[in-house]
N, C-alpha and C positions, 0 to 999 in steps of 0.2 A: 701857447695857443691863446688867441685873443678871446676875451670873455664873451664878446658878442656871438662867437661861433657856437657857444653852448646852446643858445636858443635854436639855432639852425639845426644842430644835431638832434635836439629834442623834437623839433617839428618833423624831421625826416623819419625818426624812429616811430613817432606817434602815427604818422600816415601809414608806415609800413605795417604796424601791428593792427591798426584799424581796418585797413583793406584786407589784410591776411585773415583776420577773424570773421570779417563780414563775408568774405568769399567762402569760408568753411561752412558757415551756417546757411548761406544762400544757394550754394552749389546744388542744383537739382539734376544735373546731368551725370553725376558720379565721376567728375573729372579727377578728383583727388582720391588717393588711396587711404587706407586706414592708418598707415604709418605717418602720412602727412598730417592727418587730423590730430594724432597724438602729439606730434612735434609742435603743431601750431598752438595748442592750448596748454602746453607744459609749463609755461611761466605764469599761469593764472593762479592767484594766491589760494583761494578757498579749495578748488579741486586738488591742488598739490598738497595742501594741509590735510584734507580728508583722506587722500590716498596714503599718506604717510602714517596716519593714525589707524586706519582700518585694514590695510593690507599688510599682513605680517611679513617682516623682513624687508619692507620697501621704504626707502627714504627718497621721496621725490626730489630730484635735483633742482626742479623749478622752485621749490620752497626755499631751499638753501640759497639759491641765486637771488631771490627777491629779498630775503632777510639780509643777505650780505650787501646788496645794493642799497638798501635802506640805511643800514648802519654806516655805510661809507658816504653816500651822497644824498640822503634824505628820501623824500617820497617820489623818487623817479618812476616807481611802478605806477603811481596814480597819474603821472603826467605823460608817460610815454608807452605804457604797456597795457593798462586797463582800458578795454574798449569803451566802457560806459563813461569813464572820465574823459577820454578823447572825444566822444560824442558831445559831451557837455562843452568842451572847448570849442568845437565847431559851432555850437549854438551861441556861445558867448561872443565868438568872432562875428557871427551874423548879426547879433544884437547891437554890436558897436557900429556896424555898417548901417543898420536901420535907424538906430537912435544916435544921431551924430554927437549929441552932447552927453551921451551915457558915460559916466565915470564911476569907478568904484571908490569906496572909502573904507577906512578902518571901522570894523564893527566888533562888538564884543562876542566872544566865543560862546556857543551854546554848549557849554561844558556839561552841565547836568543832563541835558537832553541826549547828547551822543553817548555818554558813559552809561546812562540809564538804559538806552536801547541795547548797548553791548551787554550790559549786565543781565537784562531780561533774556536776551538771546542765549547767553551762556547757560543760564538756569534752565531754560526750556530744553536746550540740547542735552544738558546733564540729566534731565528727567526723561530723555528718550524722544524728544520731538524736534524735527528739523524744519518745520514749516516756516518759521520766521527767517531762518537763514536762507531757505529757498526763495523767499520773497525779496530779501534785501541784498543778497550776494550780487555784487555788480556784474561779474562775469555771467552768471546765470540769468540775470535780468536782461542783460544785453542779448544773450542767446535767444531768449524768447521774443524780444523785440525784433531781432533780425529774422527769426524763423517765421513769425506769425504776422509781422507788419511789413518788413522790407521784402522778404522773399516773394509774397504774392504780387507785389508791384513789378519785380524783375520778371517773374513768370508771365505776367500779363503783357509786358513789353516784348518778351520773347515770342509769345503767341501771336501778337500783332505782326511782328517781323516775319514769323513763319507763314502766316496767312498771305502776307504781301509777296513773299518769295514763291509760295506755291502757285500763286496766280501767274507767275512767270515760268512755271515748271522747274523751279529750283528747289530741291529737297535735301541736298547734302549738307547745308550749313545749319539751318535751324529746323526744329520739328516741334509740333504741338505737345504740350505737357499739361496734364491735369493734376492739380493739387488736391489732396484729401481735405475735406471740410474740417475745420476746427470748431469745437464747441463754442457757442457764443459767450458762455461764462468765462472760458479761458481767454478768448479773444478780448473780451471786455476788461478783464483783470489786467492783461498785458497793456492794453491801450491806456488804461487809467494810470498805471505807473509810468508809462512813456510820457504822457502829458504832464504828470507831476514833475518828472525830471527835467523836461523841456522848459516848463514855466520857471522852475527854480534857477536853471542855468541861464535863461534869457534875462532874468532880472537880477540875480545875485551870483552869477558865476558858479563857483564850486560849493555852493551852499549844501547840496545833497551830500557831497563827499565829506563835508566837515560837520554835518549835523545828524545824518541818518546812517550813512554807510558804515557797517561794522569793520570792514577792511580798512577804510580811511582812519577810523578811530585807533585801531591796533597799530597801523604803520605810523600814524601821527605821533603816538606815544614813543615809538622806537626812534623816530626821526629827531626827537629832542636830543638824542645822544649820538647823532651821526658825526662822522669825522669832518666832513666838509659841510660848511654852512654859508649861506648868504648873510653878510653882515653890513651894516651901515656905518661907514667911517665917520665918526663924529667930527673929525677935524676938517673934512672937506664937504660934508653934507650941509647944504644951505636950507634944508627943510622946504624945498620948492613943492614937494608933494606929488611930483610926476610919477614916482615909483608906486605910491599908494593908489593913484588913480588907475593904474593898469594892473593892479594886483587882483586877480579874479578870486583869490582865496580870502580877500579882505582881511589880511593878517598883518599888514604893515602899519604901525602907529608912527606917523611922522612926528607927532608931538613929543613922544618919548624916544624916538629913533630906535625902536625895537621891532622885532619880528617874532610872531608866535609860530615857532617851528612845528608845533603839532598840527597846524593848519596849512603851512606852506607846502605846495605841491611841486616845487622845483620846476616852475615853468620858465624862469629866468627872464620874465618880462621886465622886471625892475632893473636888472643889469643892463638890458638892451636899451632902456629908456633914459636912465640917469645921465644928465648932461655933464655932471662933475665927476663921473666914475666913482661916486661915493658908495654905490652898492657893489660890494666885492664878494667874490666866491673864493673861499680859502679854508685852510684847516682851522678849525675852531681854536682860538687862543687858549692855552692852558694856564692855570693859575689865577684866572679871573672868573668871576661869576657871570654866567650867561644871562644878560638882562632880558634877552628875548624869551628865554625859557622861564625865568622867574618873574612872570608878569604879576603885578599886584592884583589881589582879588577884585579891587574896584575897577580894574581894567578888563576883567573877565566877565563879571556878572554884577547885577544890581541888587542891593538890599540883601546881601548874603553875609552872615556872620563869619568872622575870620577864624582860622585855626581848626582844631579838631571837630568843632560842631558841624561845620559844613560837610566834612567827609562823612561824619556819622549820619547826618540827615540824608545825604546822597545814597549811602549804603542801605539805609532802612527803606528808602523809597524804591530803590532797585530791587531789593529782596522781596518787598511786598508785592511789587508789580509782577515780578517773576513768578511768585507763588500763585497769584491770581490768574496769570496766563496759563500756568500748568493745570490748575484746577479747572479753568474754563475749557481747555483743550480736552482734558479727560472726560468731563461731563458731556461735552458736545459729542465726542466720539461714542460714548455709551448710549446717548439718546439716538444717534444715527443707527447704531447697531440694533437697538431695540426696534426702531421703526422698520428697518429692513426685514428683521425676523418676523415681525407682525404682518408686514405686507406679503412676505413669501407664504406664510401659513394660511393667509386668507385668500390669496389669488391663484396659487399654483393649482388648486383643485377646481377652480372655476374656469369657465370657457369665455372667450371673447370673440363672438361670431364664429365659433368652431375652432379658434386658435388659443392655445394655452400659453401663457407667458413663460419665458425661460426662467428657471429657478436658479439664478447664479448667486451663490453664497459669497464668492470671493472674486476679486479682479484677478487677472492673469498678469503676473510680473514677467519681465523679459528673461529669457534663458541665460543663466550665468549669475542672476541676482540671488540665487540660492533659497531665499524665502522672502515673503512680503515684508515681514518685520525688519529684516536686515536691509532690504532695499529702501524702505521708508526712512530708515535711520541714517542713510548715507547719501542718497540721491538728492542733488540740489535743483533738479528740474531745469537744467540748462538747455535741454532739447537738442543737443548735438546728435544723440542717437536717433531722435525723431527725424532730423534732417537727413541723416545718412542712411536710414532704413530704405532699402531698395523696393520693398513691397508696400510701404506706407502703413504697415500694420501697427507700428508704434505711434501712439497718439497721446497728447497730454491729457492728464486726468483732471477732473475737478473734485468730485467727491467719491469717485470709484473706490479709492482706498480709505475714504474717510478724510477728515480735516487734516490728519497728520501726514497724508501723502498728496496734498493738493499740488497740482501742476507737475507731478511726476508722471513719466510715461507709463502707459499700460497697453496691453495687446487688445486692439479693437478689431475683432474678426469680421465685423460688418464692413470695415474699410479695406482690409487686406488679410493676408495669411502669412505665417512665419515660414519662409522658405527652408526646406529641410536641411540644405547644405550651407545656409548662410550663418555667419558668425560676426557680422559687421558691428552690431551694437556693443558687444564685449570688447572689440578691438578699439573702438573710438571713445569709450567711456573714460573721462578723465579722473573720476573720483574712486574708481574701483567698486562702485555700486553694482555694476555689471561686470563680472569677471570674464576674461577671455576664455573661450572654450575651443577645443579642437573640433573638427568636423565629427570625429568619432564620439567625442563626449556629447556633442550636441544631439546626435542621433538617439541617445538613450536618456537624455535629460527630460523628465516629465514635468512640465510646468502646469499642467492641468489635465483633466480627463473629459472626454466627450460623453454626453448624455443624449439619449434619443427619446423624443416625444412622439409616439406613434400616432396620437390623435391629430397631430399637426401635419404629418407626412402626406404628400399628395397620393401616395400609394393607397393610403387608407381613405382619404377624403374624396379623391377623384377616381379611384380605381384604375390608375394607370401607372406604368413603370416610370422610374426616375433613375436612381442610382448615382446622381451627381456627387454625393458625399463620398461614396465608396471609390468612385473613379479618381478622386483627387487625394485620397488618403495615402500618404507615402509609406506607411507601415502596414497598411491593410488591417488596422485595428477596426476600421469600419468596413464591413463586408456584407454582401447580400445573401439572404437565406430565403428558402421557399416560403411563399405566403399565398396559399391557394394556387391560382393560375399565374400569380405574379411572384416577384421577389421583393423583399423589404430589408432595410438596413438593420444590422445588429452590431453592437460594439463590444470588442474585447479590450477591457480597460487596462490590462496588464501591459499591453504593447503600445497603447496610445501615448503619444508624447505631448498632446495638447497643442499642436501646431495651428489648429483652427482652420485647416484646409476644408474640412467637412462643413463647418459652420459658414464659411465664406461662400462655398459653392452652393449651399442649400437655397433653392429658389423661393421658398415659402416666405410670405409676408403676412402680417406685420411681425409675427413671432416665428423664429426658425423652428424647424422640426428636429434639428440637432444643434447642440451648442456645447461650448467648452467652459467648464467651471474650474477656476484656478485652484492650484494646490497652495495652501498657506506656506508649506515648506516643500521645496522641489524634491521629487523622488527620482529613482532610477527605474526606467521602464525596461521590461524584458525585450530582448531582441526577437523580432518575428521569426517564427520557424519557417524555413523554406524547404519544401520537399523536392527532391530531385525527380525529374521526369523518368518514369519507368518505361522500359521498352522491351518488347519480346523479340525484337529483331535480332537476327544472328549477325555476327561480324561480317562486314562487307556486303550486307544485304540492303538493297535500296527499298524505301517504303512505297515505291510505285513502279 
């Protein structure tokens, strides 16, 4: 196989995975099934790692595949599988077209920065917080970018096309689709990181991957020991610098003819560009020290002491930063909890124009998550379940779970309701944060309980019948009872599953007359009793 073919293969694979994952997150017509979703994201590193750790007896084959590929061929995951990395390559390609004289050059690695970020992340996760991983995981970050930035554009174009076709009386191809609104805080956070990644890629290629991304740091460490490596042949290399100028990882030092394999993303641009074929891809030669791996400290960082002192200082910095992050996370969470409690105790008994605020103590986590604590510890906020949810009830949170659950999905019953027979979120979740449920299990999984505020109900305030909540309740946990000449809702909590159909259907504003408060730990609801219809009719006797 000619070496130049390597780049062509990489480009084809990168386009395939980028379009595949983009389609999964942008799909608003439900074109793909749950099995397709699972297959499409199976090679993503962090979800596969979390699923292996958290789901007993499961070793995700995608994790084994990525590790094997890295140890064989280097960081091919970063160049051909990771959607955020591929997006950066698209931006880098565009920047070279815009800036004709744009050339990369060898730059010193941000070693302390990237290993410090990884160290802080590991410490925070060790102490039970996943927020930093949620924010930095490349797959999850791309998922939010695709879901909250790309998808609205596609839906807008779809609606324009649907409007144009409807004017010609054509309705079978496209149809209007309404997206659920996303919190401005979530949208702003996603947009901020999108701009950060774009700016870094436009000016410095794979700088985000080699200085911030925790997956890039882990795979970069492993790739130093990969079987196949790109090497510069000292006998034929003329030090023309062409390979260095196209290296978007900025890891080729033409002066020393070495490659920093911890940053090389296996894009093969150097092989494709070298006029002397001095950049070769081969099995790493045994019995020789790998110059590219053993870069001198002066080539990596400035004004750093050699030997053990540098490692010790890096370790102390990482540990201190990690402890500070954990302490900050804990204190912020306590302050938020205290504020919520104080607010509830002071406002729930007061009226607001005759409307009493809903006293929600807990957010509602998806069915199959088992508990809020477990969900917050595993979910990376990739938003795949949000995109796949047919009723749009799953929406990204900001502080509904507190800081520890930022950007993770919660059940927003003002936006939608959880369909009684739907199990989609558990089928598509790549990390195991939402376990798959059968329809029978879903029917008795109590994710929350409905609470009725009589003072808000229009039966009480307007003296008129309603019953919307009871009509939509699938278990009849909400049922109507006599109230003078009218009927009014009543809740049987034992058979309520917390689906939110009652809250979603309630017409009262600004505060609902019935709402669902989440269960911190999911419970098993009792099955509703069904009475068989009694008849005094004799056999073969007609009722008329």
